[in-house]
N, C-alpha and C positions, 0 to 999 in steps of 0.2 A: 837678486831682484835686478831686472834689465833698467837700463837709462829710461826708457819709456814708462816703466812702471814707476820708477822714483819721481818723474816729473809729473806723473798722475796724482801721485801720493801728495806731492807738495801743493799740487793745485788747490787741493779741498781746504787747506786753512787759508791760501790766499783769497779765494773766493768769499770765505766765510769773513774775513778780514775788510776785505773790500766792501762787502755789502753793509756792514756796520759802520763803515768810516764816517760817512755823512752824519749818524746820529751821535758818532763820538766827537766829531767836529763841533757840532752843535752844542753838545753838554760842555767843551771845553771852551768853547767862546763865551761861556757866562761868566768864567773868570778871567779870560786873556781876551786881548783885543786882536786883529788879524795882524798886526806886526809884533805883538809879544810872542805870540804862540810860534811862529817860525823862529824867532830868536832864541827861543827855549828849545825847540825841537832840532834846530840845525847842530849845535853841539853835539848831541847824543848821536845824530845821522854820521857826522864827521869821525866821531871816535868809532863808531861800528864799522864804518867804511874802512878806516885805517886798519883795524884790527883784522878785517878780511883781508885787506893787502898783505898785511904781515903773515897771516895764516897761510894765504896762497904763494907765499915768497915773491910778491910782484914788488918789493920795496925799491929793486933797482931800476925799476922802470921810470921812476920820479927823474932820473939823472938823464933819461934818453929824449925829454921833452926840451923844446927850447923856449926861449922867452916868448917869442911869437905865439907858441903852443898855450902857453899857460896864459897869455892874453886871450887867445880863442877860448880856452876853459872858462875864463872868467866872464866872457861874454855870454857864453852859454850857460853858465852859472846864475848869472842876472835874469835871464829870461825864464829858464827853466825851473829854478829854485826860487829866487827873491820874488820877482813880479808874480810868476804864476800862483804861489801860496798865499803870498800876500792879497791879490785880487780873489782868488779863490775862497779864500777863509772871509775875506770881506764880504764877499756874495752871501754867505751865509748869516751875516748879520741883517741883511735888508730883505730876503726873501726865503720861503721855505725850502728845506734841504733837497726835498725830491725836484724842485724847481732848478734849483741851482744845479743839481747833478745832470738833468737833462739838458740844460743850455750848456753847460760846460764839455759835453760831449759832441759839441762842433769842433773839437780840436782836431780830429783826423781831417776834417775839410779845410781847417785853417793849416793843417801841415802842406797840403797840396797846395793851397794859394801861397804859403811862404816858400815853399819849395820851387814854386815858379818864379817868384821874385827873387830870392837869394841864391838859387843855383841853377836858375834859368832852365828848370824841367819845364817840359812841354805842358801847356794846359789845355785838355781836350774837351769837346763838347760834353763828354760824360762827366768831366770834372764841373763843368758849368752847371750842368744838370743837378749834380749832386749837391753842389753849393746853394743852388735855387730851392731844391726840396729841402735842404737843412733848414734853411732861413724861414721857409714857410713853417715847417714842423716847429721851429723856436717860437715863430710868432703866434701859432695856435696855440702852444703851451703857456705863452706870456698873456695872450688875451682870454685864457680860461676857457676856449673854444667858440668864444662869442667874436668871430672874425670881423663882423661888421660894425661892432659897437665894443671895440675892447676898452678894458678897464685898465689895462697895464698898471696893476696895483703895486706890483714888485718891481718896476722898473730900474731902480737903481741896483738892486741885488742881480737882475737878469743883465745889466750892463757890465756890471763888474765880472760875472761869470763869462760874458762874452769875451770879454779883454783877457780873462784869465786864459781862455782857449786860444785866443791870438797868441799871447805870450807862448804857451806850450806848443803851438804850431810854429812859432820862429824857433824856439828851441830843437823840435825835432827835425825841422829843415837843416839846421846849422850841425846838428848830429850826422846827418847825412853828407854834409859837405866835408866835415872834419871826422877823420876816423881815427878817434884815440880809443885806446884800450878802455872799456867802461868803467872798470872797478876802479882804478887808479885816476882815472880823469874826472 
């Protein structure tokens, strides 16, 4: 089996799991709040990633990082893990899952904005157009299509989802700035 075929084979369960993730999050938030859920999930994620590091024989890479590198990784973790998931899961408490997912998909636009701020990437007029269209789309979703008389019924959830997108955008921009090995970092 070629690498391309393996990639496509792995893609099927990823699409399935990604597709059901909003419903699973909604169910889990019946028993946990948006702070408890990450605190329970993160230790399992850390142990799993550590197992992968050992299996891939990358344990020695931990010695190659400086204290400054670990500080940058911590900063990235605060935005990409703690803030993102706390805000994202919090959004599910206040808005329908489909709305949270749609609003949160502003993260690619937020990555472009954050990259222009944090790593001085050029912000083009196409980026501005994308930003404008993204926000117009989110406004239409939030107003339920009633753009002239919006109810903005789930504004708290929408704001949390938007802030989660901003946090993930910052994380992604920092990931472009600091080129650490992905599994160990």
